[in-house]
C-alpha positions in Angstrom: -124.9 -8.4 -73.4 -124.4 -11.4 -71.0 -122.3 -10.8 -68.0 -120.3 -13.7 -66.4 -119.3 -13.6 -62.7 -116.9 -16.2 -61.3 -116.7 -17.1 -57.6 -115.3 -19.8 -55.4 -111.6 -19.1 -55.7 -109.2 -18.8 -52.8 -106.0 -20.0 -51.1 -105.7 -23.7 -50.5 -103.1 -26.3 -49.8 -101.9 -28.9 -52.3 -104.3 -31.8 -52.4 -107.3 -29.7 -51.5 -110.4 -29.1 -53.5 -112.3 -26.1 -54.7 -115.5 -25.6 -56.6 -115.7 -22.6 -58.9 -119.0 -21.1 -60.1 -119.7 -18.9 -63.1 -123.1 -17.3 -63.1 -124.5 -15.5 -66.1 -126.8 -12.5 -66.0 -128.3 -10.2 -68.7 -128.4 -13.1 -71.1 -128.5 -16.8 -71.4 -125.8 -19.5 -71.6 -128.4 -22.2 -72.2 -127.7 -22.5 -76.0 -123.9 -22.0 -75.7 -120.9 -24.1 -75.1 -119.0 -22.8 -72.1 -115.3 -22.9 -71.2 -113.0 -22.4 -68.3 -109.6 -20.9 -68.9 -106.8 -19.9 -66.6 -103.8 -17.6 -66.7 -100.8 -17.6 -64.5 -98.4 -14.6 -64.2 -96.1 -14.5 -67.2 -97.9 -17.3 -69.0 -100.4 -17.5 -71.8 -104.1 -18.1 -71.2 -104.7 -21.9 -71.0 -107.8 -23.9 -71.8 -108.9 -25.8 -68.7 -112.3 -27.4 -69.6 -115.3 -27.0 -71.8 -118.8 -28.2 -71.9 -121.3 -28.4 -74.7 -124.6 -26.5 -74.4 -126.5 -29.6 -73.4 -123.9 -30.8 -70.9 -123.6 -34.1 -72.7 -120.0 -33.6 -73.8 -117.0 -32.2 -72.0 -113.4 -31.6 -72.8 -110.4 -31.1 -70.6 -106.9 -29.8 -70.9 -104.2 -32.4 -70.4 -102.9 -30.9 -67.2 -106.2 -31.1 -65.4 -107.7 -34.3 -66.9 -108.8 -36.7 -64.2 -108.7 -34.0 -61.5 -111.2 -31.3 -62.7 -114.8 -31.7 -63.6 -116.9 -29.2 -65.5 -120.7 -29.2 -65.2 -123.6 -26.8 -65.8 -127.1 -26.1 -64.6 -128.9 -24.3 -67.4 -131.9 -23.6 -65.2 -129.6 -21.6 -63.0 -127.6 -20.1 -65.8 -124.5 -21.3 -64.1 -121.4 -23.4 -65.0 -119.2 -25.1 -62.4 -115.6 -26.3 -62.2 -114.9 -28.9 -59.5 -111.2 -29.0 -58.9 -109.7 -31.8 -56.9 -106.2 -32.8 -56.0 -105.0 -29.3 -56.5 -101.3 -28.7 -57.2 -99.2 -25.5 -56.9 -99.0 -25.3 -60.7 -102.8 -24.9 -60.8 -102.3 -21.4 -59.3 -103.8 -18.9 -61.7 -106.7 -16.6 -62.4 -109.6 -18.7 -63.6 -112.1 -17.2 -66.0 -115.2 -18.6 -67.6 -116.3 -17.8 -71.1 -119.2 -18.2 -73.5 -118.8 -19.5 -77.0 -119.5 -17.1 -79.9 -121.9 -19.5 -81.6 -125.1 -21.1 -80.4 -125.2 -24.9 -80.3 -121.6 -25.1 -81.3 -119.1 -27.9 -80.8 -116.5 -27.6 -78.1 -113.7 -25.1 -78.8 -110.5 -24.7 -76.9 -109.1 -21.5 -78.3 -109.9 -18.2 -76.5 -110.7 -16.6 -79.9 -113.8 -18.8 -80.2 -115.3 -17.2 -77.0 -116.7 -13.7 -77.0 -118.0 -13.2 -73.4 -115.7 -13.4 -70.5 -115.9 -13.0 -66.7 -113.4 -11.0 -64.7 -111.9 -14.2 -63.2 -111.3 -15.6 -59.7 -107.9 -16.2 -58.2 -106.9 -19.7 -57.2 -103.7 -20.0 -55.2 -102.4 -23.5 -54.2 -99.6 -23.6 -51.7 -97.2 -26.5 -51.4 
């Protein structure tokens, strides 16, 4: 069973940048689409970004489009989320997830992902 561990979160000011990492162990992510989701207190889990297994295609949630960039390094079994121009409304726990199906197209619903990390807290102050 693959394990996903996120890192890179923290407390920053509005306008700052952060780079999150999601490292996989005990299994591979090489053949799988990967996604980043976030959840703020009292809100539903929200799709942030996704990347196809090859890295050729990405997809972003409307609220982060143009500010966040997802990438992956399959040799390192790691996915990244570069977050620029952070806003207070970006405050949430950010989790990475692996798609259920190998070589799948991009999904945005959490039900299509079956391996999740514990998450890393991102707090953006105004």
